[in-house]
C-alpha positions in Angstrom: -1.3 -216.8 -43.2 -2.9 -219.7 -41.5 -2.7 -220.3 -37.7 -2.6 -223.7 -36.1 -5.3 -224.8 -33.8 -3.1 -224.7 -30.6 -2.0 -221.1 -31.6 -5.5 -219.9 -32.3 -6.7 -221.3 -28.9 -3.7 -219.7 -27.1 -4.4 -216.3 -28.7 -8.1 -216.5 -27.8 -7.3 -217.5 -24.2 -4.8 -214.8 -23.9 -7.4 -212.2 -25.0 -9.9 -213.5 -22.4 -7.2 -213.7 -19.7 -6.2 -210.1 -20.5 -9.8 -209.0 -20.0 -10.3 -210.9 -16.8 -7.1 -209.6 -15.2 -7.5 -205.9 -16.2 -11.2 -205.6 -15.4 -10.4 -206.9 -11.9 -7.4 -204.4 -11.7 -9.7 -201.5 -12.7 -12.3 -202.5 -10.1 -9.6 -202.6 -7.4 -8.2 -199.3 -8.7 -11.5 -197.5 -8.5 -12.1 -198.8 -5.0 -8.5 -197.9 -3.7 -8.6 -196.4 -0.3 -4.8 -196.1 0.2 -4.6 -192.6 -1.3 -2.5 -193.7 -4.3 -5.4 -193.5 -6.9 -7.4 -190.7 -5.3 -6.3 -187.6 -3.3 -9.3 -185.9 -1.6 -11.7 -187.6 -4.0 -9.7 -186.5 -7.1 -7.9 -188.9 -9.4 -4.1 -188.8 -9.1 -1.5 -189.3 -11.7 -1.1 -192.9 -10.5 -4.8 -193.5 -11.3 -4.5 -192.0 -14.8 -1.4 -193.9 -15.7 -2.8 -197.2 -14.5 -6.3 -196.6 -16.2 -4.3 -195.9 -19.4 -2.4 -199.1 -19.1 -5.7 -200.9 -18.6 -7.4 -199.4 -21.5 -4.3 -200.2 -23.8 -4.4 -203.8 -22.5 -8.2 -204.0 -23.1 -7.6 -203.0 -26.8 -4.6 -205.4 -27.3 -6.3 -208.2 -25.5 -9.3 -207.7 -27.8 -7.3 -207.7 -30.9 -5.3 -210.8 -30.0 -8.5 -212.6 -29.0 -10.2 -211.8 -32.2 -7.2 -213.0 -34.2 -7.3 -216.3 -32.3 -11.1 -216.4 -32.8 -10.7 -215.8 -36.6 -8.1 -218.4 -36.7 -10.3 -221.0 -35.2 -13.2 -220.0 -37.5 -10.9 -220.4 -40.5 -9.8 -223.9 -39.4 -13.4 -224.9 -38.9 -14.4 -223.8 -42.4 -11.5 -225.8 -44.1 -12.4 -229.0 -42.1 
């Protein structure tokens, strides 16, 4: 299956966007002072659930971005 140039760029941009958003979220999660993420210095269930969501999003963002990158490389080789 061949991806078009716009679709490849979209997938690559989505992968990068996913990393930017979730890295920022994890930084804010670790610095949380409201008591949701940490209780007496120990991680809460809220922390673990959201860290798991972030890790899954990192993996999916990476996979989607790599697919977009491979699509762009394939288009460049055929041109």
